[in-house]
C-alpha positions as CSV (number, residue, x, y, z in Angstrom):
1,X,4.2,14.7,6.3
2,X,1.1,12.6,6.5
3,X,1.7,9.3,8.4
4,X,-0.6,6.3,8.2
5,X,-0.9,2.8,9.7
6,X,-0.9,0.1,7.0
7,X,-2.5,-3.1,8.2
8,X,-1.5,-6.5,6.9
9,X,-3.6,-9.1,8.7
10,X,-1.0,-11.9,8.2
11,X,-1.5,-15.4,9.5
12,X,2.0,-16.6,9.9
13,X,3.2,-20.1,11.1
14,X,5.6,-18.4,13.6
15,X,2.5,-17.3,15.6
16,X,-0.1,-20.0,14.9
17,X,-3.7,-18.7,15.2
18,X,-7.0,-19.2,13.6
19,X,-8.0,-16.5,11.1
20,X,-10.6,-15.3,13.6
21,X,-7.9,-14.9,16.3
22,X,-5.7,-13.0,13.8
23,X,-8.5,-10.5,13.3
24,X,-9.1,-10.1,17.0
25,X,-5.5,-9.1,17.5
26,X,-5.1,-7.1,14.4
27,X,-8.2,-5.0,15.2
28,X,-6.6,-4.1,18.6
29,X,-3.6,-2.8,16.6
30,X,-5.9,-0.9,14.3
31,X,-7.7,0.7,17.3
32,X,-4.4,2.3,18.4
33,X,-4.1,4.3,15.2
34,X,-6.2,7.3,15.9
35,X,-5.4,7.5,19.6
36,X,-1.7,7.7,18.8
37,X,-2.2,10.5,16.4
38,X,-1.7,8.8,13.0
39,X,-3.4,10.6,10.1
40,X,-4.8,7.6,8.3
41,X,-5.3,3.8,8.3
42,X,-4.8,1.6,5.2
43,X,-5.2,-2.0,4.1
44,X,-4.1,-4.1,1.2
45,X,-6.3,-6.5,-0.8
46,X,-5.4,-10.2,-0.9
47,X,-7.2,-13.5,-1.3
48,X,-7.0,-17.3,-1.0
49,X,-3.9,-17.8,1.2
50,X,-2.7,-17.0,4.7
51,X,-0.2,-14.4,3.3
52,X,-2.5,-11.5,4.1
53,X,-6.2,-12.0,5.2
54,X,-7.7,-8.8,3.6
55,X,-10.2,-9.7,0.9
56,X,-12.5,-6.7,1.4
57,X,-10.6,-3.5,2.2
58,X,-13.6,-1.2,2.0
59,X,-15.6,-3.3,4.5
60,X,-12.8,-3.1,7.0
61,X,-12.5,0.6,6.5
62,X,-16.2,1.1,7.0
63,X,-15.8,-0.7,10.3
64,X,-13.0,1.6,11.2
65,X,-15.0,4.6,10.1
66,X,-17.5,3.8,12.9
67,X,-14.8,3.5,15.5
68,X,-13.0,6.8,14.7
69,X,-13.8,10.4,14.2
70,X,-10.9,12.0,12.2
71,X,-8.9,9.1,10.8
72,X,-8.6,9.0,7.0
73,X,-9.4,5.7,5.4
74,X,-7.3,4.5,2.5
75,X,-7.0,1.4,0.2
76,X,-3.5,0.3,-0.6
77,X,-4.9,-0.9,-2.8
78,X,-8.1,-2.2,-4.4
79,X,-6.8,-4.5,-7.1
80,X,-9.0,-3.5,-10.0
81,X,-8.5,-6.4,-12.4
82,X,-10.0,-8.7,-9.8
83,X,-13.3,-6.7,-9.7
84,X,-15.5,-7.4,-12.7
85,X,-17.9,-4.4,-12.1
86,X,-16.3,-0.9,-11.8
87,X,-19.7,0.5,-10.8
88,X,-19.7,-1.7,-7.7
89,X,-16.3,-0.4,-6.7
90,X,-17.3,3.2,-7.3
91,X,-20.5,2.9,-5.2
92,X,-18.6,1.1,-2.4
93,X,-16.2,4.1,-2.3
94,X,-19.1,6.6,-2.4
95,X,-20.8,4.8,0.5
96,X,-17.6,4.7,2.6
97,X,-17.2,8.4,1.9
98,X,-20.7,9.2,3.2
99,X,-20.3,6.9,6.2
100,X,-17.0,8.5,7.2
101,X,-18.1,12.1,6.3
102,X,-15.5,12.5,3.5
103,X,-12.6,10.6,4.9
104,X,-12.2,7.9,2.2
105,X,-9.1,7.7,0.0
106,X,-9.0,5.6,-3.2
107,X,-5.9,3.6,-3.9
108,X,-5.7,1.3,-6.9
109,X,-3.4,-1.4,-8.1
110,X,-3.2,-4.2,-10.6
111,X,-1.8,-7.1,-8.6
112,X,0.9,-9.6,-9.2
113,X,0.1,-13.0,-7.7
114,X,-0.8,-15.7,-10.2
115,X,-2.8,-17.6,-7.5
116,X,-5.1,-14.7,-7.1
117,X,-5.6,-14.1,-10.8
118,X,-6.3,-17.8,-11.2
119,X,-8.8,-17.8,-8.3
120,X,-10.9,-15.1,-10.0
121,X,-10.6,-16.6,-13.4
122,X,-8.9,-13.5,-14.8
123,X,-6.0,-13.9,-17.3
124,X,-3.0,-12.2,-15.8
125,X,-2.1,-11.0,-19.3
126,X,-5.2,-8.7,-19.1
127,X,-4.1,-6.9,-15.9
128,X,-2.9,-3.7,-17.4
129,X,-5.9,-3.2,-19.7
130,X,-8.4,-4.0,-17.0
131,X,-6.6,-1.8,-14.5
132,X,-6.5,1.3,-16.7
133,X,-10.1,0.9,-18.0
134,X,-11.6,0.3,-14.6
135,X,-9.7,3.1,-13.0
136,X,-10.8,5.7,-15.5
137,X,-14.4,4.7,-15.1
138,X,-14.3,4.6,-11.3
139,X,-12.6,8.0,-11.1
140,X,-15.1,9.4,-13.6
141,X,-17.9,8.2,-11.3
142,X,-16.4,9.5,-8.1
143,X,-15.3,12.9,-9.5
144,X,-18.4,13.7,-11.6
145,X,-21.2,11.6,-9.9
146,X,-21.9,9.7,-13.1
147,X,-20.3,6.6,-14.7
148,X,-20.4,5.2,-18.2
149,X,-18.1,3.1,-20.4
150,X,-17.9,1.1,-23.5
151,X,-14.4,-0.4,-23.4
152,X,-12.9,-3.7,-24.2
153,X,-13.5,-5.2,-20.8
154,X,-16.2,-3.1,-19.2
155,X,-19.5,-1.8,-20.5
156,X,-21.7,0.5,-18.4
157,X,-24.8,2.6,-19.4
158,X,-24.6,6.1,-18.0
159,X,-25.8,5.9,-14.4
160,X,-25.6,8.2,-11.4
161,X,-23.5,7.2,-8.4
162,X,-25.8,7.1,-5.3
163,X,-25.1,8.0,-2.6
164,X,-23.1,10.8,-4.2
165,X,-19.5,11.2,-3.1
166,X,-19.2,14.1,-0.8
167,X,-16.6,15.7,-3.0
168,X,-14.2,14.9,-5.8
169,X,-11.5,12.3,-5.3
170,X,-9.1,14.3,-7.4
171,X,-6.8,15.0,-4.4
172,X,-7.2,11.6,-2.7
173,X,-6.4,9.1,-5.5
174,X,-3.4,6.8,-5.3
175,X,-1.8,4.3,-7.6
176,X,0.5,1.5,-6.5
177,X,3.5,1.3,-8.8
178,X,6.2,-1.3,-8.4
179,X,7.5,-1.3,-11.9
180,X,8.4,1.4,-14.5
181,X,5.5,0.2,-16.6
182,X,2.9,1.7,-14.2
183,X,4.5,5.2,-13.9
184,X,2.9,6.9,-17.0
185,X,-0.5,5.4,-16.2
186,X,-0.4,6.6,-12.6
187,X,0.5,10.1,-13.9
188,X,-2.3,10.1,-16.4
189,X,-4.9,9.0,-13.8
190,X,-3.8,11.9,-11.5
191,X,-2.9,9.5,-8.7
192,X,-0.2,10.0,-6.1
193,X,2.5,7.3,-6.7
194,X,2.5,4.7,-3.9
195,X,5.5,2.4,-3.5
196,X,6.2,-0.6,-1.2
197,X,9.7,-0.8,0.0
198,X,10.7,-4.1,-1.8
199,X,14.0,-2.8,-3.3
200,X,16.6,-0.1,-2.7
201,X,15.2,3.4,-2.7
202,X,18.0,4.4,-5.1
203,X,16.4,2.2,-7.7
204,X,12.9,3.5,-7.0
205,X,14.0,7.1,-7.4
206,X,14.0,7.2,-11.3
207,X,10.4,6.0,-11.3
208,X,9.3,8.5,-8.8
209,X,11.1,11.3,-10.6
210,X,9.5,10.3,-13.9
211,X,6.1,10.1,-12.4
212,X,6.4,13.5,-10.8
213,X,7.5,15.1,-14.2
214,X,4.7,13.3,-16.1
215,X,2.1,14.2,-13.5
216,X,3.0,17.9,-13.7
217,X,2.9,17.8,-17.5
218,X,-0.5,16.1,-17.6
219,X,-2.2,18.2,-14.9
220,X,-0.4,21.5,-14.9
221,X,0.0,21.5,-11.2
222,X,2.6,20.4,-8.6
223,X,2.6,16.7,-8.0
224,X,1.5,15.6,-4.5
225,X,4.0,13.8,-2.3
226,X,4.6,10.2,-3.3
227,X,3.8,7.6,-0.7
228,X,6.4,5.2,0.9
229,X,4.9,2.1,2.5
230,X,7.5,0.7,4.9
231,X,7.6,-2.0,7.7
232,X,8.9,-0.8,11.0
233,X,10.2,-2.0,14.3
234,X,10.9,0.7,17.0
235,X,12.7,-0.1,20.2
236,X,14.7,1.8,22.8
237,X,17.5,-0.7,22.3
238,X,19.2,-0.5,18.9
239,X,20.7,-4.0,19.1
240,X,17.4,-5.6,20.0
241,X,15.7,-3.7,17.3
242,X,18.3,-4.8,14.7
243,X,17.9,-8.5,15.6
244,X,14.1,-8.4,15.8
245,X,13.8,-6.6,12.4
246,X,16.2,-8.9,10.6
247,X,14.2,-11.9,11.9
248,X,10.7,-10.8,11.3
249,X,11.1,-8.6,8.3
250,X,13.1,-11.2,6.5
251,X,10.4,-13.7,7.5
252,X,7.8,-11.4,5.9
253,X,9.9,-11.2,2.7
254,X,10.0,-15.0,2.5
255,X,6.2,-15.2,2.7
256,X,5.8,-12.5,0.0
257,X,8.3,-14.3,-2.2
258,X,6.2,-17.5,-1.9
259,X,2.9,-15.8,-2.4
260,X,3.9,-13.9,-5.5
261,X,6.1,-16.8,-6.8
262,X,8.7,-14.1,-7.2
263,X,11.6,-16.4,-8.1
264,X,9.5,-18.2,-10.8
265,X,9.9,-18.0,-14.5
266,X,6.2,-17.4,-15.3
267,X,6.7,-13.6,-15.7
268,X,8.8,-13.9,-18.8
269,X,7.0,-12.8,-22.0
270,X,3.6,-12.6,-20.2
271,X,1.2,-10.0,-21.5
272,X,3.3,-8.7,-24.3
273,X,6.2,-7.8,-22.0
274,X,4.3,-5.9,-19.4
275,X,5.9,-8.2,-16.7
276,X,9.4,-8.0,-18.0
277,X,10.5,-6.0,-15.0
278,X,9.4,-8.8,-12.7
279,X,11.1,-11.4,-14.9
280,X,14.4,-9.6,-14.6
281,X,13.8,-9.2,-10.8
282,X,13.1,-12.9,-10.5
283,X,16.4,-13.7,-12.2
284,X,18.3,-11.4,-9.8
285,X,16.5,-13.0,-6.8
286,X,17.5,-16.5,-7.8
287,X,21.1,-15.3,-8.1
288,X,21.2,-13.4,-4.7
289,X,19.5,-16.2,-2.8
290,X,16.9,-16.1,0.0
291,X,19.2,-15.0,2.8
292,X,20.7,-12.2,0.8
293,X,17.3,-11.0,-0.4
294,X,16.0,-11.1,3.2
295,X,18.8,-8.8,4.3
296,X,18.3,-6.5,1.4
297,X,14.6,-6.2,2.0
298,X,15.0,-5.6,5.7
299,X,17.5,-2.8,5.0
300,X,14.9,-1.1,2.8
301,X,12.5,-0.8,5.8
302,X,12.9,1.3,9.0
303,X,14.0,-0.1,12.3
304,X,16.0,0.9,15.4
305,X,15.6,3.5,18.1
306,X,13.2,6.4,17.4
307,X,16.2,8.6,16.3
308,X,17.5,6.0,14.0
309,X,14.1,5.6,12.3
310,X,13.8,9.3,11.9
311,X,17.2,9.4,10.2
312,X,16.1,6.5,7.9
313,X,12.8,8.2,6.9
314,X,14.6,11.5,6.4
315,X,17.1,9.7,4.2
316,X,14.3,8.3,2.0
317,X,12.8,11.8,1.7
318,X,16.1,13.4,0.9
319,X,16.6,10.9,-1.9
320,X,13.2,10.7,-3.6
321,X,11.6,14.1,-2.7
322,X,8.5,14.9,-0.7
323,X,6.8,11.8,0.7
324,X,4.0,10.7,2.9
325,X,4.6,7.5,4.9
326,X,2.5,4.5,5.7
327,X,4.0,2.2,8.3
328,X,3.2,-1.5,9.2
329,X,3.8,-2.6,12.7
330,X,2.3,-6.1,12.8
331,X,3.7,-8.7,10.4
332,X,5.1,-12.3,10.0
333,X,4.3,-13.6,13.4
334,X,5.9,-10.8,15.4
335,X,4.2,-11.3,18.9
336,X,1.4,-8.8,19.3
337,X,2.8,-7.4,22.6
338,X,6.0,-6.5,20.7
339,X,4.1,-5.1,17.8
340,X,2.0,-2.8,20.0
341,X,5.0,-1.7,22.0
342,X,6.8,-0.8,18.8
343,X,3.8,1.1,17.5
344,X,3.4,2.9,20.9
345,X,7.0,4.1,20.9
346,X,6.8,5.1,17.3
347,X,3.7,7.1,18.0
348,X,5.2,8.8,21.0
349,X,8.7,9.6,19.7
350,X,8.7,9.4,15.9
351,X,5.2,10.5,14.8
352,X,5.2,14.0,16.3
353,X,8.5,14.8,14.5
354,X,7.3,13.5,11.1
355,X,4.1,15.4,11.4
356,X,5.8,18.7,12.3
357,X,8.2,18.6,9.3
358,X,11.3,17.8,11.3
359,X,11.0,21.0,13.3
360,X,11.1,19.3,16.6
361,X,14.1,17.3,15.7
362,X,16.0,20.3,14.4
363,X,15.1,22.3,17.6
364,X,16.5,19.4,19.7
């Protein structure tokens, strides 16, 4: 199992800081990643609010490339509809690949927040078309060294990608999928399916199974592991871990709900039904209420003692099949000394077991 550190860069009112102070502290967490033995570091793309301060993932990963020697560098994800020039995205990835000597990993998504679409002046109804068209062009450029396109949204004369990517991105492409609508597109692009743990894994399993089947039909090869993005709190004391997780993970859920306007009615009928899944989810959230949704969200994450977390991750893998895992340790105002202590314990006690395919745990 490959295990990554997924950075959030959240400026939360429970831990008031300037944006600059957030970055000083978050980069200290990022610097722990390679030393503890994680395989990779990842970041999400967000704009305009204090929800997550990560407007340029590739710039952050280029910084980390210079501070590390082996760490893989992944985007979780670049939101393609917000980028009006696929060539720029492709050349940014190619440069990161050269700077890091082949450690770049390309993750794509289409985004969900109305505030971010409005900020870029992009109609949210165009998200699927822009995502698919841009992804095909970018992967064409990264995998062949040349890009061209004459689609509805993007036009590009045939041009060479320079510097050239060091090798194809065929085995290092990822697509974030949070709704059934994305599943066939992820399989067609050849991307590993990446899922954030915002709902019960039992409900995610059908999408993952469908993606795996479509992937193998499209590409005539075994699908790679899907990727589970989870928030973690690791502690030697199970009770303390429970209380901390339920406070701060539920707190994160509340900020996500506000940023994405998840309880709103604006998803209904948008884009010819491409957001119907979210419209139904919003209706369910309004029914369950904030407290109930906070508990449900927290119980989709991983928290507790190292052994409890291992059991939880093993349970996800037993349910949905082979997975890689990206873990977030700093979120929603959790004091940084606690976040670092949690990450340190996870790195010492959980990470070695995950990376050795549960062999150490079975031997114990």
